[in-house]
C-alpha positions in Angstrom: 46.7 20.8 99.8 45.0 20.6 96.3 46.4 23.1 94.0 47.7 24.1 90.1 50.9 22.8 88.5 52.9 25.7 87.4 53.4 26.3 83.8 54.7 29.6 81.8 52.4 29.6 79.6 50.8 31.3 81.4 53.9 33.6 79.9 51.3 34.6 77.2 48.3 36.3 78.8 51.1 39.2 78.8 51.4 42.3 76.5 51.6 41.4 72.8 55.5 41.2 72.1 56.6 43.5 69.3 57.1 39.9 67.4 54.0 37.0 68.7 54.6 33.9 67.2 53.2 32.2 70.8 49.6 32.9 69.7 47.2 29.6 68.9 44.8 31.2 67.1 43.5 33.7 64.4 43.4 37.9 64.5 40.6 38.4 68.0 36.9 39.2 66.7 36.0 42.8 67.6 32.5 42.9 70.2 31.4 46.0 67.2 31.1 43.0 64.8 28.4 41.2 67.2 26.7 44.4 68.3 23.0 44.5 67.3 20.3 46.4 68.8 18.8 44.4 70.3 21.1 42.7 72.7 20.9 46.7 74.5 17.5 44.3 75.7 19.2 41.6 77.8 18.9 41.1 81.7 21.2 41.0 82.8 19.5 38.0 85.4 21.5 34.1 85.9 21.9 32.2 82.7 20.4 28.3 83.3 22.9 25.8 83.8 23.2 23.9 81.2 23.2 27.3 78.8 21.4 29.4 76.3 18.7 26.6 74.5 19.3 29.0 71.6 22.8 28.8 72.0 22.3 24.6 72.4 20.9 24.3 69.7 23.3 26.3 67.5 26.1 23.6 68.8 23.7 20.8 68.1 23.4 21.4 64.6 26.6 21.6 64.2 27.2 18.0 66.1 23.9 16.4 64.9 22.9 16.0 68.3 20.4 17.0 70.1 20.0 19.9 72.1 19.4 18.6 75.4 23.1 16.6 74.5 24.7 19.4 75.4 26.6 21.9 77.9 27.7 25.3 77.3 31.1 25.6 79.1 32.9 28.9 80.6 35.8 27.8 78.5 36.6 24.4 77.4 38.9 24.1 79.9 36.1 24.2 82.3 34.1 21.6 80.4 38.2 19.8 80.6 37.6 20.3 84.0 34.1 19.3 85.0 34.8 15.6 82.7 37.8 15.3 85.3 36.4 16.0 88.4 33.8 13.7 87.7 35.6 10.8 86.1 39.0 11.1 87.6 39.0 12.6 90.8 41.0 10.7 94.1 43.0 8.7 91.7 40.9 7.7 88.3 42.8 6.7 85.6 43.0 8.8 82.8 45.6 7.8 79.4 46.5 10.8 77.3 49.7 12.1 75.1 52.9 14.0 75.4 53.2 16.5 75.0 50.1 17.9 75.3 47.8 21.4 76.0 49.4 21.6 79.5 46.8 23.3 81.0 44.4 19.9 80.4 47.3 17.9 81.2 46.9 20.2 85.3 43.6 19.7 85.2 43.9 16.0 85.4 46.8 16.0 88.3 44.6 19.0 89.8 42.3 16.1 91.1 44.5 13.5 91.3 44.0 11.6 89.1 46.7 8.0 87.7 48.0 9.7 84.2 49.8 7.3 81.9 50.8 8.7 78.5 51.1 7.6 75.8 54.2 9.2 73.9 54.2 11.3 69.9 57.2 11.8 69.3 58.4 15.1 66.0 60.8 12.3 64.4 56.8 10.7 64.3 54.9 13.0 62.9 53.1 13.1 67.0 51.0 10.3 65.6 49.2 8.2 67.7 48.1 4.8 66.9 45.5 3.1 68.4 48.3 -0.1 69.4 49.4 2.9 71.5 46.9 3.4 73.6 45.4 0.4 73.8 49.1 -0.3 75.5 48.3 1.8 77.9 44.2 0.4 78.7 43.3 -1.2 81.9 40.0 -2.9 83.7 40.4 0.6 85.4 41.1 2.8 83.4 38.4 5.8 83.7 38.8 8.4 80.8 41.1 8.5 78.0 42.1 11.8 77.0 42.8 13.0 73.0 43.2 16.1 71.1 42.3 16.7 67.1 44.3 18.5 65.7 46.7 18.3 68.2 48.0 21.2 70.1 50.8 21.9 69.7 51.9 20.2 66.6 48.0 20.8 64.4 48.9 17.3 63.5 44.9 14.8 63.6 44.1 11.5 64.6 42.6 9.7 61.5 39.0 9.0 62.3 39.4 5.9 61.7 42.7 5.5 64.7 39.2 6.6 66.7 37.4 4.3 66.0 40.2 2.1 66.4 40.5 2.9 69.6 37.4 3.3 70.3 37.4 -0.5 69.7 40.3 -1.2 72.1 38.2 0.4 75.0 35.3 -1.6 74.6 37.5 -4.6 75.4 39.4 -3.4 78.0 37.7 -0.3 79.8 33.8 -1.2 78.8 32.8 2.0 82.0 35.4 4.5 80.5 34.8 7.1 78.1 36.7 8.9 75.1 36.8 12.9 75.1 38.4 13.8 72.1 39.0 17.7 72.3 38.3 19.7 69.6 39.2 23.0 70.1 40.7 23.0 66.6 38.9 20.9 64.0 37.2 23.5 62.2 40.1 25.7 61.8 40.5 24.2 58.5 43.2 25.6 55.3 41.3 27.2 52.8 38.9 25.4 51.4 40.3 21.9 52.8 37.8 19.6 54.2 36.4 19.8 58.0 36.7 16.6 59.6 33.6 14.9 60.9 32.9 14.8 64.7 34.4 12.7 67.1 30.8 12.2 69.2 28.8 9.9 66.7 31.7 6.9 67.6 29.5 5.4 70.2 27.7 6.7 73.7 30.5 6.4 75.8 32.5 9.4 73.7 32.4 12.8 74.1 33.4 16.4 72.7 35.5 19.9 73.9 36.0 22.3 72.3 34.8 26.1 72.7 34.8 29.6 70.3 38.7 30.5 71.5 40.9 29.3 68.7 38.7 28.6 65.0 36.8 32.5 66.0 38.9 34.3 67.4 36.5 35.1 70.3 38.5 33.8 73.5 36.9 36.6 75.5 33.7 35.0 75.1 34.7 32.0 77.5 32.4 30.1 76.2 33.0 26.1 75.4 30.7 23.2 75.3 30.3 19.6 76.0 28.8 17.5 73.9 27.7 14.2 74.6 25.2 11.2 73.6 25.3 9.9 77.6 21.9 11.5 79.3 23.6 10.6 82.8 27.5 12.2 81.9 25.1 15.3 80.8 23.2 15.4 83.9 26.2 15.3 86.1 28.1 17.4 83.7 25.2 20.5 84.0 24.6 19.7 88.2 28.7 19.9 88.6 28.4 23.2 86.3 25.8 25.1 88.6 28.1 24.1 91.6 31.1 25.9 90.1 29.9 28.5 87.8 26.1 28.6 88.9 26.2 29.8 84.9 27.5 31.4 81.8 27.4 34.7 81.4 24.1 35.7 79.5 25.3 38.3 77.7 28.7 36.8 76.5 26.1 33.8 75.6 23.8 36.0 73.2 26.9 36.9 71.7 28.3 33.6 70.9 24.8 32.8 69.4 25.7 36.0 67.1 29.0 33.8 66.3 27.7 31.2 65.1 25.1 33.3 63.1 28.1 34.4 61.1 30.2 31.6 61.3 30.2 31.1 57.4 31.2 35.1 56.9 33.7 34.5 60.2 35.5 31.9 58.7 35.1 32.6 54.8 37.9 35.2 56.0 39.6 33.4 58.4 40.3 30.0 56.4 42.8 31.8 53.7 44.1 33.9 56.7 45.1 30.5 58.1 46.2 29.3 54.7 47.6 31.9 53.3 49.9 32.1 57.4 50.5 28.6 56.8 52.3 28.8 53.5 54.4 31.7 55.0 55.2 29.4 57.2 56.2 26.7 54.9 58.4 28.3 52.8 60.3 30.2 56.0 60.5 26.4 57.4 62.2 25.8 53.0 64.3 28.6 53.6 66.0 28.0 56.5 66.5 24.5 56.2 69.7 24.2 58.1 68.6 25.2 60.8 65.2 24.2 61.5 62.6 21.2 60.6 59.1 21.0 60.7 55.7 19.3 61.2 53.7 20.4 58.4 49.9 20.7 60.4 46.4 19.3 59.3 44.7 21.3 60.8 44.8 25.3 63.6 46.6 27.9 63.4 50.0 26.3 65.2 52.4 24.7 64.3 55.8 22.6 65.6 59.0 23.6 64.5 62.9 21.6 65.3 66.3 23.9 65.8 68.9 21.1 64.2 71.5 19.7 67.1 74.5 22.7 65.8 72.2 24.9 67.5 72.6 26.5 70.6 69.2 26.2 72.0 70.4 29.1 75.0 71.4 31.6 73.0 68.6 31.2 70.6 65.9 31.6 73.5 67.9 35.1 74.4 67.9 36.5 70.7 64.6 35.5 70.2 64.1 37.8 73.2 66.2 40.4 72.7 64.4 40.4 69.3 60.6 40.7 70.4 59.6 37.4 68.9 57.7 35.5 72.2 57.3 31.5 70.9 55.6 28.6 72.8 59.3 26.8 74.4 58.0 23.1 73.7 58.9 22.7 77.7 55.8 23.2 78.6 53.8 21.1 75.8 56.0 18.1 77.8 58.6 18.1 74.1 61.9 17.8 73.7 63.2 21.8 74.8 64.4 22.2 70.7 61.2 22.3 69.7 58.5 24.9 69.6 55.3 26.0 68.8 55.0 27.8 66.7 51.6 30.1 66.0 50.9 31.2 62.0 47.0 32.8 62.7 47.3 34.9 64.9 50.0 38.0 63.7 48.5 39.9 60.1 50.7 38.6 57.6 53.1 41.3 57.1 53.7 41.1 60.6 54.4 37.5 60.6 57.5 37.9 57.5 58.4 40.9 59.5 58.2 38.1 63.2 59.6 35.5 60.8 62.5 37.8 59.6 63.3 38.2 63.4 63.3 34.4 64.0 65.7 33.7 61.2 68.6 36.6 63.0 67.9 34.3 66.4 68.1 31.7 64.2 72.3 33.1 63.4 73.0 33.9 66.5 73.2 30.5 67.7 75.0 29.0 65.1 
């Protein structure tokens, strides 16, 4: 019987503890931030299978494509599952990385895909190379699944590397698709530039993202797939209809409001991410006797590693007792001494308090 593997990352859906450093997004928007009188006239019928045209237009405008090249999904994971189901069901070969967001890996395992892994390591800065991907490609590869910036590290894959991967796929597996999960692409720090979307790298490149991480609207459960391959888009719309029929017209209307207010939202969130990153960097430097990190390129998260002389189990127990929640590295297929630290969710004062408590957990592990 097909099933989804259980992963302890589900604990992040529990109530927030006193010091929540496990989350991977910034502060939540509130419904009052988006409501307008016009929304009161919204009819509560079915939406369209592809998604509201106005919403698809807003997404398309940000990717340089047409609205008919966008499919709205129920969160980013719905998009990834539909691609897994269509392209890799019953043994289709998928090339992806480890560490990896566990729900993405679970989507491939749930459809019994043949998963080939490109290992990424803390010691190598989680840097992906085209040569490493090429080594895993075969004529049977159906899907290459990458994330940039990555979860959990926040490290980005350079555009040049993605271009080289597309070229390698054209040689080895020309019918395969490259999926690039761009969930954190626009979660930049301060005035840092936003990387170009990968969808323009070729007709076999599709991108996935959502409003959950960069915009603080995870509760809307709105994501999307962008593809210039008309046949694939048609299959995705049919697959979406057969799984959820449509997204909620209510959340689609609210999602459109998010895009209408996007500049205002980012004007608040990007400085907060920059400040959170700086606070975290200062904490790592002040505690470099016990921890080390990989500085992220974008997103509300980073990876921290305990140094070998610390007792890992004592650290975990102490952190839990102090009310500090972290995201363990082994959730993502990383080494046990690594943990994902989310610096975008707590406000700066609370982030500093959480990091002070984390220092106490470090002290207890000596």
